[in-house]
C-alpha positions in Angstrom: -7.6 6.5 6.9 -8.5 4.4 9.9 -5.8 2.7 11.9 -5.9 -0.8 13.4 -4.5 -1.3 16.9 -2.5 -4.4 15.9 1.2 -5.0 16.6 3.6 -2.1 15.6 3.4 -1.5 11.9 6.5 -1.5 9.7 4.7 0.1 6.8 2.9 3.0 8.5 1.2 5.4 6.1 3.4 8.4 6.6 6.6 6.5 5.9 5.2 4.8 2.8 3.6 7.9 1.4 6.6 10.2 1.9 9.1 7.6 0.9 7.5 5.4 -1.7 4.2 6.7 -3.0 3.7 10.4 -3.5 5.1 12.7 -6.2 8.4 14.3 -5.7 6.9 17.6 -4.5 5.6 15.6 -1.5 9.0 14.3 -0.7 11.0 17.5 -0.6 12.0 16.8 3.0 14.0 18.8 5.4 17.6 19.4 4.4 20.3 17.5 6.2 24.0 18.6 6.4 24.7 18.3 2.7 26.6 20.9 0.7 24.6 23.6 -0.9 23.7 23.2 -4.6 25.3 25.6 -7.1 23.3 28.7 -7.8 21.2 28.4 -10.9 20.8 31.1 -13.5 18.4 31.4 -16.4 15.3 29.2 -16.8 14.7 26.6 -14.2 15.0 23.2 -15.8 15.3 21.2 -12.6 17.3 21.0 -9.4 21.1 21.1 -9.4 22.5 18.7 -6.9 25.8 19.3 -5.2 28.6 16.9 -6.3 29.4 14.3 -3.6 33.0 13.6 -2.6 33.8 9.9 -3.2 36.5 10.0 -0.4 34.2 11.1 2.4 30.6 10.5 1.1 31.0 6.8 0.2 32.8 5.1 3.1 30.5 2.1 3.5 31.1 -1.2 1.7 27.4 -2.0 1.6 25.0 -1.1 0.1 26.6 0.1 -3.1 25.5 3.2 -4.9 24.2 1.0 -7.7 22.1 -1.0 -5.2 20.6 2.1 -3.7 19.8 3.5 -7.2 18.2 0.2 -8.2 16.0 0.3 -5.1 15.0 3.9 -5.7 14.2 3.1 -9.3 12.0 0.2 -8.2 10.2 2.5 -5.8 10.1 5.8 -7.7 10.5 4.8 -11.4 6.8 5.3 -12.1 7.2 9.1 -11.4 8.9 10.5 -14.5 8.9 14.0 -12.9 11.0 12.9 -9.9 14.8 13.3 -9.9 17.2 12.1 -7.3 20.8 11.6 -6.4 22.5 9.2 -4.0 24.5 11.8 -2.0 26.1 9.8 0.7 26.5 6.2 2.0 28.7 6.2 5.1 29.6 3.8 7.9 28.0 4.1 11.3 29.3 3.0 14.7 27.4 -0.2 14.3 29.1 -2.7 11.9 27.0 -3.5 8.8 24.6 -0.5 9.2 25.1 2.3 6.8 23.7 5.9 6.8 22.3 6.8 3.3 21.3 10.3 2.2 19.3 10.8 -1.0 18.7 14.2 -2.6 15.2 14.5 -4.2 13.7 17.1 -6.5 11.3 17.6 -9.3 11.8 18.5 -12.9 11.1 22.2 -13.5 11.6 23.1 -9.8 14.8 24.3 -8.2 13.9 23.2 -4.7 15.4 20.0 -3.3 15.1 18.0 -0.2 17.1 15.3 1.5 15.9 11.9 2.7 18.0 9.8 5.1 17.7 6.1 6.0 19.8 3.4 7.6 20.5 0.3 5.5 20.6 -2.8 7.6 23.3 -5.5 7.5 20.8 -8.1 6.0 20.7 -6.1 2.8 16.9 -6.5 2.7 15.6 -3.7 5.0 16.1 -0.1 5.8 15.0 2.1 8.7 13.6 5.6 8.0 12.3 7.5 10.9 11.0 4.8 13.2 9.8 2.5 10.4 11.3 -0.6 8.8 10.8 -0.9 5.1 11.9 -3.5 2.5 15.0 -2.8 0.5 16.6 -4.2 -2.6 16.4 -4.4 -6.4 12.9 -6.0 -5.9 11.7 -4.7 -2.6 8.1 -5.9 -2.9 8.8 -9.4 -4.1 8.3 -11.1 -0.7 5.0 -9.3 -0.1 3.9 -10.2 -3.6 4.6 -13.9 -3.0 2.7 -13.9 0.3 -0.3 -12.3 -1.3 -0.3 -14.5 -4.4 -0.4 -17.6 -2.1 -2.6 -16.4 0.8 -5.0 -13.7 -0.4 -8.1 -15.8 -0.8 -10.9 -13.3 -0.6 -13.5 -12.7 -3.3 -12.0 -11.8 -6.6 -12.9 -10.1 -9.9 -11.1 -9.2 -13.1 -8.5 -11.5 -14.6 -7.8 -15.0 -13.4 -4.0 -14.6 -13.8 -2.1 -12.9 -11.0 0.6 -11.2 -13.0 -1.0 -7.9 -11.9 -2.6 -8.6 -8.5 -4.3 -5.8 -6.6 -5.4 -6.6 -3.0 -7.6 -4.3 -1.0 -7.9 -4.5 2.8 -11.1 -2.9 3.9 -13.6 -2.5 6.8 -17.3 -2.1 5.9 -17.8 0.4 8.7 -14.7 2.5 7.8 -15.8 5.8 6.1 -12.5 6.1 4.3 -13.1 2.6 2.8 -16.4 3.8 1.4 -14.7 6.9 0.0 -12.1 4.7 -1.7 -14.6 2.6 -3.6 -14.9 4.9 -6.6 -11.1 4.7 -7.0 -11.3 0.9 -6.8 -14.1 0.9 -9.4 -12.0 3.1 -11.8 -9.1 0.7 -11.4 -11.3 -2.3 -12.2 -12.3 -0.5 -15.4 -8.9 0.9 -16.3 -6.9 -2.3 -15.6 -9.1 -5.2 -16.9 -6.0 -7.4 -16.8 -5.8 -7.0 -13.0 -6.7 -9.7 -10.6 -8.5 -7.9 -7.8 -8.9 -9.4 -4.3 -11.0 -8.1 -1.4 -9.7 -9.0 2.1 -11.8 -8.2 5.2 -10.0 -6.3 7.9 -12.7 -5.4 10.4 -11.3 -3.0 13.0 -12.2 -3.6 16.6 -13.2 0.1 17.1 -16.1 -0.5 14.6 -18.7 -2.6 16.5 -20.6 -3.7 13.3 -17.6 -4.4 11.1 -17.1 -8.0 12.0 -20.8 -8.9 11.4 -20.7 -7.1 8.1 -17.6 -9.1 7.2 -19.2 -12.3 8.3 -22.2 -11.7 6.2 -19.9 -11.0 3.2 -18.1 -14.2 3.7 -21.3 -16.1 3.6 -22.7 -14.3 0.6 -19.6 -15.2 -1.3 -19.8 -18.8 -0.1 -23.4 -19.1 -1.2 -23.6 -16.9 -4.2 -20.1 -16.6 -5.5 -17.8 -13.6 -6.1 -20.3 -11.5 -8.1 -22.8 -11.8 -5.3 -20.2 -10.7 -2.8 -19.3 -7.5 -4.8 -23.0 -6.7 -5.2 -23.3 -7.1 -1.4 -20.2 -5.0 -0.7 -21.4 -2.2 -2.9 -24.8 -2.2 -1.1 -23.2 -2.2 2.3 -20.9 0.7 1.5 -23.8 2.6 0.0 -25.9 2.1 3.2 -22.9 2.4 5.6 -24.7 5.1 7.7 -27.1 2.3 8.8 -24.4 0.4 10.5 -24.3 3.0 13.4 -26.7 1.0 15.5 -27.5 -2.7 16.1 -31.0 -2.4 14.6 -29.8 -0.3 11.7 -27.0 -2.8 11.0 -29.4 -5.7 10.8 -31.7 -3.9 8.3 -28.7 -2.7 6.3 -27.0 -6.0 6.0 -30.2 -7.9 5.3 -31.0 -5.5 2.6 -27.5 -5.9 1.1 -27.8 -9.7 1.2 -31.2 -9.5 -0.7 -29.7 -7.2 -3.3 -27.0 -9.8 -3.8 -29.7 -12.4 -4.5 -29.2 -14.4 -1.2 -31.4 -15.4 1.7 -30.9 -13.2 4.8 -31.9 -15.9 7.2 -29.5 -18.5 5.7 -26.7 -15.9 5.6 -27.3 -14.9 9.2 -27.0 -18.5 10.3 -23.8 -19.0 8.3 -22.3 -15.8 9.8 -22.4 -17.3 13.3 -20.4 -20.4 12.4 -16.8 -21.1 13.5 -15.8 -21.6 9.8 -16.9 -18.0 9.0 -14.9 -16.6 11.9 -11.9 -18.6 10.8 -12.1 -17.1 7.3 -12.1 -13.6 8.7 -9.4 -14.4 11.2 -7.2 -15.6 8.3 -7.6 -12.3 6.6 -6.7 -10.4 9.7 -3.7 -12.6 10.2 -2.6 -11.9 6.6 -2.9 -8.2 7.3 -0.8 -8.6 10.5 1.9 -10.6 8.7 2.1 -7.8 6.1 2.2 -5.1 8.8 -1.1 -3.5 7.7 -2.5 -1.4 10.5 -5.0 0.8 8.7 -7.9 0.8 6.2 -8.3 1.3 3.4 -5.1 -0.3 2.3 -4.0 -1.7 -1.0 -1.1 -3.8 -2.4 -0.1 -3.6 -6.1 2.0 -6.6 -6.9 3.1 -6.5 -3.2 3.8 -2.8 -3.1 2.1 -1.3 0.0 -0.1 1.6 -1.1 -2.3 3.6 1.3 -5.4 4.7 -0.7 -6.0 7.9 1.1 -4.5 11.0 -0.4 -3.1 9.5 -3.7 -3.7 11.3 -6.9 -5.6 8.9 -9.2 -3.5 9.6 -12.3 -0.3 9.1 -10.3 -1.8 5.8 -9.0 -2.4 4.7 -12.5 1.2 5.6 -13.5 2.4 3.5 -10.6 0.4 0.5 -11.5 1.4 0.7 -15.2 5.0 0.9 -14.1 4.6 -2.3 -12.1 2.8 -4.0 -15.1 5.8 -3.2 -17.3 8.5 -4.2 -14.8 7.4 -6.9 -12.4 7.2 -9.9 -14.6 5.1 -13.0 -14.0 3.7 -13.9 -10.6 5.5 -16.8 -8.8 
């Protein structure tokens, strides 16, 4: 993954991957001071969690155990192999902020891990490590609303946004190129999805902005299909973006493959309107605290593309299809 030096991110990849995205085996975190689980005998059917003490382990008024369980179900419900227990919700020295401990395990494995976070007084956010993440029964609803209304890049797939998948990418980012086969599989496997491509050219990639500008103009002149023909050609020829001369040849070739006139596209790419379109996409990324590429949102759920098992990703998307309801 390639990171963007924007403002401090609240959805950094490690926090999301460890807490929200990866299978249970990837979230068997370091133990905290929780009681030891009872010793298991016979075949291993899953972890045995220690029984919490209601008098000492649940001293905070908010959030309730049910609210934490609903949040975890919204975040982890797609992974049928994951098991967890809310072990502790206790007061802290700061009024309204609670310390929450979750025990996590996997079916068929005896090992368990503990995850801690602080639930904030607003009832909408938590802090884990040094990251702020959304909290609640529907933690991704606000992101989803923002994207439904503001993600205006080239689209393909279904017109309806009941399943909206938004990709933020940089044409010069090698990990973005590597992610394209995954995106293509998703397009095929979820024909009911509304896919949106948003440009996020990183400042450390000198040719990324020009590649994005050409893409904006290809879409403007030739439509969404022309854009995706262009993007496929640019990613295929990404090595050519390493020099100014190579970038010109690569981008002009991609424009031609998309059925557009390189000279007209080059002129369009220099206009303030084109820059404004790209800047709007970057601002959208900033508002969603995206600081890396490639990055994807599934109905508002932040999902780093690097390191995710494809079958698990499909499970996660199918879970959101079944549970998220209509777009608003």
